[in-house]
C-alpha positions as CSV (number, residue, x, y, z in Angstrom):
1,M,51.5,-187.5,-4.5
2,E,53.5,-186.8,-7.5
3,K,50.6,-186.3,-9.8
4,D,49.8,-183.3,-6.9
5,K,52.7,-182.2,-6.6
6,K,53.0,-181.4,-10.6
7,Q,50.1,-179.7,-10.1
8,N,51.1,-177.3,-8.2
9,K,53.6,-176.7,-8.9
10,K,51.7,-175.8,-12.1
11,V,49.8,-173.8,-10.3
12,K,52.3,-172.1,-8.9
13,K,54.0,-171.3,-12.4
14,D,50.7,-170.0,-13.5
15,K,50.8,-167.3,-10.5
16,N,54.0,-166.1,-11.3
17,K,53.2,-165.7,-15.2
18,E,50.3,-163.7,-13.7
19,Q,51.9,-161.4,-11.3
20,A,54.7,-161.0,-13.9
21,S,51.9,-159.9,-16.5
22,Q,50.6,-157.8,-13.9
23,T,54.1,-155.9,-12.9
24,I,54.5,-155.3,-16.8
25,N,50.9,-154.0,-17.2
26,K,51.6,-151.6,-14.4
27,K,54.6,-150.6,-15.9
28,N,52.7,-149.8,-19.1
29,N,49.8,-147.8,-17.3
30,K,52.7,-145.6,-15.5
31,K,54.2,-144.9,-18.9
32,K,50.9,-143.8,-20.2
33,L,50.2,-141.7,-17.1
34,E,53.4,-140.0,-17.4
35,L,53.4,-139.3,-21.2
36,L,50.0,-137.9,-20.7
37,F,51.0,-135.7,-17.9
38,F,54.1,-134.4,-19.9
39,G,51.6,-133.7,-22.8
40,A,48.9,-132.2,-20.4
41,L,51.9,-129.7,-19.4
42,V,53.4,-129.5,-23.0
43,L,49.8,-128.2,-24.1
44,C,49.3,-126.0,-20.9
45,I,52.4,-124.1,-21.8
46,I,52.0,-123.5,-25.4
47,V,48.3,-122.3,-24.4
48,W,50.2,-119.7,-21.7
49,L,52.7,-118.2,-23.9
50,G,50.1,-118.0,-27.1
51,L,47.9,-116.1,-24.2
52,T,50.7,-113.8,-22.6
53,F,52.2,-113.4,-26.3
54,Y,48.5,-112.5,-27.6
55,R,47.7,-110.0,-24.6
56,A,51.7,-108.7,-25.2
57,Y,50.4,-107.4,-28.7
58,Q,47.2,-106.1,-28.0
59,P,47.3,-102.3,-28.1
60,K,47.4,-101.0,-24.4
61,P,45.3,-98.1,-23.3
62,E,46.6,-94.7,-22.8
63,F,45.7,-92.6,-20.2
64,I,46.4,-88.8,-19.7
65,Q,46.7,-87.1,-16.1
66,G,45.5,-83.7,-15.5
67,Q,44.8,-82.6,-12.0
68,I,41.4,-80.2,-10.3
69,Q,41.9,-77.0,-9.7
70,A,39.6,-74.2,-7.8
71,R,39.1,-70.7,-7.9
72,E,41.4,-68.9,-5.3
73,Y,40.5,-65.6,-3.7
74,S,43.0,-63.0,-2.4
75,V,41.7,-61.3,1.2
76,S,43.3,-58.0,1.3
77,S,42.8,-54.0,2.0
78,K,43.8,-50.7,0.5
79,L,44.9,-49.4,3.7
80,A,48.3,-49.8,4.5
81,G,49.1,-50.4,8.3
82,R,49.5,-53.2,10.9
83,V,47.4,-56.4,10.9
84,E,45.6,-56.9,13.8
85,G,42.3,-59.3,15.0
86,I,43.3,-61.9,12.1
87,R,40.3,-64.4,13.1
88,V,40.9,-67.3,10.8
89,K,43.6,-70.1,10.4
90,K,44.5,-72.3,7.4
91,G,41.4,-74.8,6.6
92,D,39.3,-73.1,8.3
93,M,35.7,-72.7,6.2
94,V,34.3,-69.2,5.6
95,K,31.4,-67.6,4.7
96,K,30.9,-64.7,2.2
97,G,30.7,-61.4,4.1
98,D,32.6,-63.0,7.7
99,L,35.3,-60.8,9.2
100,I,38.9,-62.0,8.4
101,Y,41.1,-59.1,10.2
102,Q,41.6,-55.5,10.9
103,I,44.4,-52.8,9.7
104,H,45.1,-50.3,12.3
105,S,46.6,-47.1,10.8
106,P,47.1,-44.1,12.6
107,E,48.3,-42.1,9.7
108,V,45.1,-42.8,8.0
109,E,43.1,-41.3,11.1
110,A,45.3,-38.3,10.9
111,K,44.4,-37.4,7.5
112,L,40.7,-37.7,8.2
113,T,41.2,-35.2,10.7
114,Q,42.9,-33.0,8.3
115,A,40.6,-33.3,5.3
116,Q,37.6,-32.9,7.5
117,A,39.0,-29.3,8.4
118,G,39.9,-28.2,5.1
119,Y,36.5,-29.3,4.2
120,E,35.1,-27.3,6.9
121,A,37.3,-24.2,6.4
122,A,36.2,-24.6,2.5
123,K,32.4,-24.7,2.8
124,A,32.8,-21.8,5.6
125,L,34.1,-19.3,2.8
126,S,31.6,-20.8,0.5
127,E,28.6,-20.1,2.7
128,E,30.4,-16.0,3.3
129,A,30.2,-16.0,-0.8
130,N,26.7,-17.1,-1.0
131,K,25.5,-14.5,1.7
132,G,27.6,-11.7,0.2
133,S,29.2,-9.0,2.2
134,R,28.4,-8.1,6.0
135,Q,25.5,-5.8,6.8
136,E,28.5,-3.0,7.8
137,A,30.0,-3.3,5.1
138,I,27.1,-2.4,3.3
139,I,26.2,0.6,5.4
140,A,29.6,1.5,4.9
141,A,29.4,1.6,1.0
142,K,26.4,3.2,1.1
143,D,27.6,5.8,2.9
144,V,30.3,6.8,1.2
145,W,28.3,6.8,-1.9
146,S,26.0,9.4,-0.1
147,S,28.7,11.2,0.6
148,A,30.3,11.8,-3.1
149,K,27.0,11.6,-4.7
150,A,26.6,15.3,-2.2
151,M,29.7,16.1,-3.3
152,A,28.9,15.9,-7.5
153,D,25.7,17.6,-6.7
154,L,27.3,20.2,-4.8
155,S,30.1,20.4,-7.6
156,E,27.3,20.6,-10.2
157,K,25.6,24.0,-8.8
158,T,29.3,25.4,-8.4
159,Y,29.6,25.1,-11.7
160,K,26.3,26.2,-13.1
161,R,27.0,29.5,-10.6
162,I,30.7,29.7,-12.2
163,K,29.2,29.5,-15.7
164,E,26.6,32.2,-15.0
165,L,29.2,34.6,-13.9
166,Y,31.9,34.1,-16.8
167,E,29.0,34.6,-19.6
168,S,28.2,37.9,-17.2
169,G,32.0,38.6,-17.3
170,V,33.2,38.4,-14.0
171,V,35.4,35.5,-13.7
172,S,38.1,34.6,-16.3
173,L,37.5,31.6,-18.5
174,Q,40.2,29.4,-16.1
175,R,38.0,29.7,-13.4
176,K,35.1,28.6,-15.3
177,D,37.4,25.1,-16.6
178,E,38.4,24.7,-12.7
179,A,34.7,24.3,-11.8
180,F,34.0,22.0,-14.8
181,A,37.2,19.8,-13.6
182,A,35.9,19.7,-10.3
183,F,32.3,19.1,-11.2
184,E,33.6,15.9,-13.7
185,S,35.6,14.6,-11.0
186,A,33.4,14.7,-8.4
187,K,30.7,12.8,-11.1
188,H,33.3,10.1,-11.5
189,N,33.7,9.1,-7.4
190,E,30.0,9.6,-7.6
191,D,30.2,6.7,-10.2
192,A,32.9,4.9,-8.6
193,A,30.7,5.1,-5.0
194,Y,27.9,3.7,-6.3
195,Q,29.8,0.7,-8.2
196,Q,31.7,-0.6,-4.6
197,Y,28.2,0.2,-2.9
198,K,26.6,-2.1,-5.5
199,I,29.4,-5.1,-5.2
200,A,28.7,-4.5,-1.4
201,L,25.3,-5.3,-1.9
202,E,25.5,-8.1,-4.4
203,G,28.6,-9.9,-3.0
204,M,31.5,-11.8,-5.2
205,R,31.0,-12.5,-8.6
206,D,29.0,-15.7,-9.7
207,E,32.8,-16.9,-11.1
208,T,34.0,-16.5,-7.8
209,K,30.9,-17.9,-5.5
210,R,31.7,-21.1,-8.3
211,A,35.4,-21.5,-7.7
212,V,34.2,-21.3,-3.9
213,F,31.7,-23.8,-4.1
214,E,34.2,-25.8,-6.2
215,K,36.7,-25.9,-3.7
216,E,34.3,-27.3,-0.8
217,N,33.2,-30.1,-3.3
218,A,36.7,-31.3,-3.5
219,A,37.4,-30.8,0.0
220,K,34.6,-32.9,0.7
221,G,36.0,-35.5,-1.9
222,Q,39.0,-35.2,0.3
223,V,36.8,-36.4,3.3
224,S,35.0,-39.1,1.4
225,E,38.2,-40.3,0.2
226,V,39.8,-40.6,3.4
227,Q,36.5,-42.5,4.8
228,A,36.4,-45.2,2.2
229,Y,40.4,-45.9,3.3
230,I,38.7,-46.2,6.8
231,K,36.4,-48.6,5.7
232,D,38.9,-50.8,4.9
233,I,40.1,-51.3,8.5
234,N,37.8,-54.2,8.0
235,A,38.8,-56.5,5.6
236,Y,35.9,-59.7,4.8
237,A,35.9,-62.4,2.9
238,P,34.5,-61.6,-0.7
239,I,33.4,-65.8,-1.1
240,S,32.3,-68.4,0.8
241,G,35.2,-71.0,1.0
242,E,38.3,-72.6,2.9
243,V,41.5,-70.8,3.9
244,S,44.2,-71.8,2.2
245,N,46.9,-70.3,3.6
246,V,47.9,-66.9,5.7
247,L,50.7,-65.0,4.7
248,L,51.2,-62.2,7.2
249,H,49.9,-62.2,11.5
250,D,49.0,-60.0,14.3
251,G,51.6,-57.2,14.6
252,E,53.5,-57.5,11.1
253,L,53.0,-54.5,8.3
254,S,50.6,-55.1,5.8
255,P,51.3,-52.9,2.5
256,S,48.4,-51.6,0.3
257,G,46.7,-54.6,-1.4
258,F,48.4,-57.1,-0.1
259,P,46.9,-60.5,-0.6
260,V,47.1,-61.8,4.1
261,V,44.6,-64.3,3.4
262,L,43.7,-66.8,0.8
263,L,40.7,-68.4,0.1
264,I,39.6,-71.5,-1.9
265,D,35.9,-71.8,-3.8
266,L,35.4,-75.4,-4.0
267,E,32.4,-74.7,-5.6
268,D,34.1,-73.3,-8.5
269,S,36.6,-76.4,-9.6
270,W,37.6,-77.8,-13.0
271,L,39.8,-80.3,-14.5
272,K,42.6,-79.1,-16.2
273,I,44.4,-81.4,-18.3
274,S,46.8,-81.2,-21.5
275,I,45.8,-82.9,-24.6
276,S,48.0,-83.9,-27.5
277,E,46.9,-82.6,-31.0
278,Q,46.5,-86.2,-32.1
279,H,43.6,-86.7,-29.6
280,L,42.3,-82.7,-30.0
281,M,38.9,-84.0,-32.0
282,K,37.6,-85.8,-29.1
283,F,37.6,-83.0,-26.9
284,Q,36.4,-80.5,-28.7
285,K,34.0,-77.7,-26.9
286,D,31.1,-79.2,-24.4
287,T,32.6,-82.7,-24.9
288,V,32.0,-84.8,-22.3
289,F,34.0,-87.2,-21.2
290,E,34.9,-89.6,-18.0
291,G,37.8,-89.3,-15.4
292,Y,38.7,-91.4,-12.9
293,I,39.8,-89.9,-9.7
294,P,42.4,-92.5,-8.0
295,A,42.5,-90.5,-4.8
296,L,38.7,-90.8,-4.3
297,Q,38.6,-94.7,-6.1
298,K,35.3,-92.6,-8.1
299,K,34.6,-92.1,-12.1
300,V,33.3,-88.7,-12.3
301,K,31.7,-87.2,-15.6
302,F,33.2,-83.9,-17.0
303,K,31.9,-81.3,-19.5
304,V,34.5,-79.5,-21.7
305,H,34.2,-75.7,-21.3
306,Y,37.7,-74.5,-22.6
307,I,40.3,-75.2,-24.7
308,S,43.6,-72.7,-25.4
309,V,43.7,-70.7,-28.0
310,M,47.2,-71.4,-28.9
311,G,49.3,-74.9,-28.6
312,D,52.1,-75.4,-26.5
313,F,55.5,-77.6,-27.1
314,A,54.4,-81.0,-25.3
315,T,57.3,-82.1,-23.0
316,W,55.7,-85.3,-21.6
317,K,55.7,-86.7,-24.6
318,A,58.0,-87.4,-26.9
319,T,57.3,-87.6,-31.2
320,A,58.1,-90.8,-33.6
321,S,61.1,-89.6,-35.5
322,N,60.1,-91.1,-38.6
323,R,56.7,-88.7,-38.7
324,G,58.5,-85.6,-39.4
325,Y,56.7,-82.9,-37.1
326,D,56.5,-82.1,-33.3
327,M,53.3,-82.9,-31.8
328,K,52.1,-79.5,-29.6
329,S,49.5,-79.6,-26.9
330,Y,46.6,-78.2,-25.6
331,E,45.1,-76.9,-22.3
332,I,41.7,-78.4,-21.7
333,E,39.4,-77.1,-18.7
334,A,36.4,-79.3,-17.7
335,K,34.1,-78.5,-15.3
336,P,32.3,-81.7,-13.6
337,L,28.7,-82.5,-13.6
338,E,28.2,-83.9,-10.3
339,K,29.1,-82.5,-7.0
340,I,32.4,-84.3,-6.2
341,E,32.4,-85.2,-2.2
342,G,35.5,-85.0,-0.3
343,F,38.1,-83.7,-3.0
344,R,41.0,-81.5,-2.4
345,V,43.0,-79.1,-5.2
346,G,45.7,-81.0,-7.0
347,M,43.7,-84.1,-6.7
348,S,45.1,-86.5,-9.9
349,V,42.6,-87.6,-12.7
350,L,43.3,-90.1,-15.2
351,V,41.6,-89.5,-18.8
352,R,41.5,-92.8,-20.9
353,V,42.1,-91.4,-24.6
354,D,42.4,-94.8,-26.3
């Protein structure tokens, strides 16, 4: 019995030692795990800090912001008057040649009546100049010439008789001279009457006819001018595009040449950006580059077609003080190489220049 008790005590003691050893081993294993975890955490922190500092000191991409622009046209009229019949509103799409609005101007209609009356009067004077004198005036001038010719013939015969009598010593020298003077006067009257008859036959002089003809042309030109103004009563769309604004409405007075309606030609669009002179070599004429349109989330290729001749001071970027000079910017215009669906004028475009 005693031997069994001792043996049990020994077994129990061995078990306690084994349990104590296992407890110590667990504690040691736990400390090792904690050390491994702490080491891994420190290593992760070191790697993260290294990557962060690496990225922070890497050169960042530089972008330049530009805007989409498009050609704008104004629909106006040479004729001043009241606007009536506006047929479009903002946002409407129109085609070239569509009627946009009309102008009401009673003053121009009155001017047309005056111009037509002046033209008819000048035309009548021109016809009269070309036709010559009236038949009655020609007959009257011929009768006057015939009468003067008869008087001249009679005076000539009278002078010849007086002259014969003078040579015979019947009449005095005074009477002979009086007869000669009457003959000369009658002859001059005949010549004057004949010239009047010729004028009646020929009508006006060529210079007078030409002057009357030019007056007719001037009156005709005035009619054409007023008619040209009247044609501008109807204002038509010069291009196909979108109505961007309507500045005047029905009943409002429009001065001559005032832009009543504005149109945007979406087919004629381009990108406008300002490039610092340090990046100018990358944007020479005919250079192709890529731009990102955030509003459309789309990349589009553009081709440079214009570079401003003279640079301007850049207000969007400061120059480093140690360089000793001011950077200038140049205006660049570039056409898209593809049709941009859904774009609007003024959309931003980001261009990478690093």
